[in-house]
N, C-alpha and C positions, 0 to 999 in steps of 0.2 A: 316268784317267791317274794314275800314281804319280809324285809329285814329291819332291824333297828340299826342306827348308825354305829353303835358300839359293837354289835355282832358282826356287821360287815367289815368294820375296821379290823377286828380280831381275825376273821376269816382271811382277809387279804394279807395281813401280816404273817399268817401261817402258811399261806399259799406257796408251795415249794419254789416256783419260778421267782417269786418276790423274795422269799426268805433267803434263798441261796444267792441272790444277786445283791442282797443288802438293801433292798427297797423297803421303806417303812411308810405306812400311812400314819401321819401325825394326828390328824383330826378329820372328822366328817361332821358337818353342822347338822343340827337336829331337823332343819327344814330341807335337807338334801340339796342345798344350793351351793355348797362349797366343800371342797376336799383338799387337804394339804398333804403332799407326798414328798419324801426326801430320800436321799441315798448318799452314803459316805463312800469315798474312794477307798477300796480295799484291794488286796492282792488278787482276789478272785473276780473283781469286776473291772480290772485294768486291761487296756488294750496293749498292743506291741510297743507303743511309745510312752506308756506310763500314765495315760489319761483315761477318763471314763470311756468304757466300751460304748459305742453308739447304740448298739442294740439294747443295752441296759437303760440308756438315757430315754430311748423311745418307750420301752416297755413300762417304765415307771409311770408314764402318763397315759398309756394306751387305752385302757377300758373305762376310764372314770367318767367321761361325759355320758357314755352309754349307761353305766350303772346308776349314776345320779338321776338321769332322766327316766330310767325304768322305774325307779322308786317313786318319782314325782307323778308320773303319768299312770302308773298302775297297769293291770293286766288287760285293759281295753286297748292297749297300743302295742305295736311292733316297733322295737327300737334296735337298730343294727349299726355297727360301724361299717361304713361303705368304703372310705378311702382315707389315706393319711400320707403326709409328707413331713419329713423332718429336715430342717436346714441347720447345719452345724455352724455356729457363729465364732466360737473360740474353744480352745481345749478346756475340757472340764476337769478340774483338779479339786481335791478336797471334797467338801460337802456341797451337794446340789439339791435344789428343791423347786417345787412348782405348786401353784394354787390353781385348782380347776374350779371354775365358777359357772353357774347357770343363772343368767340374769332373768329378772321378771319379764323384760322385754322379749327375750328369745322364747321363754316359756309361753307367753301370750301369743307370739307369732306361731309357735308350734300348734297350740290349741286351735287358733283361728284357721290356719292353712290346712289342717288335717280333719276338720270337723265333718266334712262330707265323705271321708274315706280316702281322699287323695293323698299320695305320698308327699312328704316334704323333706328336703335335704339341706338342713341348716349347716353352716360352716362355722367352725370354732378355731380360734388361734390362741395358743398359750405359749408362755416362755418358761424355759428351765433356767434358773438363776444360780449363780455361785454365791459364796459368802460375802462378796463385795457388791451384790445385787447387779452384777453384769450378766448379760444374756449369754448363756452357753449354747443354747439351741432354741429354735422356734419350731413348734409343731402345729401343723395345719390339719384339721380333721373334718371330714364330712360324714354325717350320720344320715341314715335312712329311717324316717319315722312315718308311720301310718296308723291311723285309727282302725281297729278291727270293725268290720261292719257285718 
């Protein structure tokens, strides 16, 4: 499905798992290469020790590499999340945020390595930051991408 950045932002912000966890898409760039997401600490997304629930921290960044690449590559490609790992660095308190980026270099590598229909599994790393720009968590993702032939 082809979206505009504004329509996808609205849809994600109204998506019940995001809406009820307090996750907000702040912006999606017009070229589909960057997305900013944030989440405030609320009573409904706290864990037993009063910090951000780890599942909410991961879910706030979960689908975005896949969604951005699906829009950039179009319907001629299969794009799936294959695996993920989250490393908690420090307790998340207050407001947290992350910027998901798709670089020109990784996009070029995807196009080059999938040109003949072979799958490619690029790895992405991103940080979830607090208001002091300290890393709360690091997320490592692997996507499965293949050109349809």
